[in-house]
C-alpha positions as CSV (number, residue, x, y, z in Angstrom):
1,X,41.8,-6.3,-15.7
2,X,44.6,-4.6,-17.3
3,X,45.9,-3.7,-13.9
4,X,46.4,-7.3,-12.9
5,X,48.5,-8.1,-15.9
6,X,50.7,-5.1,-15.7
7,X,51.8,-5.3,-12.3
8,X,53.6,-8.3,-12.6
9,X,55.0,-7.1,-16.0
10,X,56.4,-4.0,-14.5
11,X,58.0,-6.3,-11.6
12,X,59.8,-8.6,-13.9
13,X,61.0,-5.8,-15.8
14,X,62.4,-3.8,-13.0
15,X,64.2,-7.3,-11.7
16,X,65.7,-7.6,-15.2
17,X,67.0,-4.2,-15.3
18,X,68.5,-4.5,-11.8
19,X,70.0,-8.1,-12.7
20,X,71.6,-6.2,-15.9
21,X,73.1,-3.7,-13.8
22,X,74.5,-5.9,-11.2
23,X,76.0,-8.4,-13.8
24,X,77.7,-5.6,-15.6
25,X,79.2,-4.2,-12.6
26,X,80.4,-7.0,-10.5
27,X,83.3,-9.4,-11.8
28,X,83.1,-13.1,-12.3
29,X,84.5,-14.3,-9.3
30,X,82.6,-11.9,-6.9
31,X,79.3,-12.9,-9.1
32,X,79.8,-16.5,-8.5
33,X,79.7,-15.8,-4.7
34,X,77.1,-13.6,-5.0
35,X,74.9,-16.1,-6.9
36,X,75.5,-18.6,-3.9
37,X,74.5,-16.3,-1.3
38,X,71.5,-14.7,-3.1
39,X,70.0,-18.5,-4.1
40,X,70.2,-19.7,-0.4
41,X,68.5,-16.4,0.5
42,X,66.1,-16.2,-2.5
43,X,64.9,-19.6,-2.2
44,X,63.1,-18.6,1.4
45,X,62.3,-15.0,0.3
46,X,60.9,-16.3,-3.2
47,X,58.4,-18.4,-1.9
48,X,57.1,-15.8,0.5
49,X,57.4,-13.2,-2.2
50,X,55.3,-15.2,-4.7
51,X,52.6,-15.9,-1.8
52,X,52.4,-12.3,-1.2
53,X,51.8,-11.6,-4.9
54,X,49.2,-14.3,-5.1
55,X,47.6,-12.5,-2.3
56,X,47.5,-9.2,-3.8
57,X,46.5,-10.4,-7.1
58,X,43.6,-12.2,-5.3
59,X,42.6,-9.1,-3.4
60,X,42.5,-7.0,-6.7
61,X,40.5,-9.6,-8.3
62,X,38.0,-9.7,-5.5
63,X,38.0,-5.9,-5.5
64,X,37.3,-5.8,-9.3
65,X,34.5,-8.5,-9.1
66,X,32.8,-6.6,-6.4
67,X,32.8,-3.3,-8.1
68,X,31.3,-4.9,-11.1
69,X,28.6,-7.0,-9.1
70,X,27.9,-3.4,-7.3
71,X,27.7,-1.9,-11.1
72,X,24.8,-4.4,-11.9
C-alpha cells in the first residue's frame, strides 16, 4: 500500500521543484504571460492528468487486492 501513496507524493515534489526553477529563471512580466498560457492549457490537461492518475491508482489497487486474494 505504500507504493500507492509514494507515487503521487513524488509527482508533487517534482512539480514543485520544476515550478521553483521556472519562477526563479523567468522575469515577472514573462511569468504573468506564462501563467496565462499555462492556465489555459493546464485546465484541460489537469482534468485529463487527474483522470489518468485515478485510473493508474485504481489499477494498482486492483492488482494489490488480487495478489492478496490469491495469497489466501
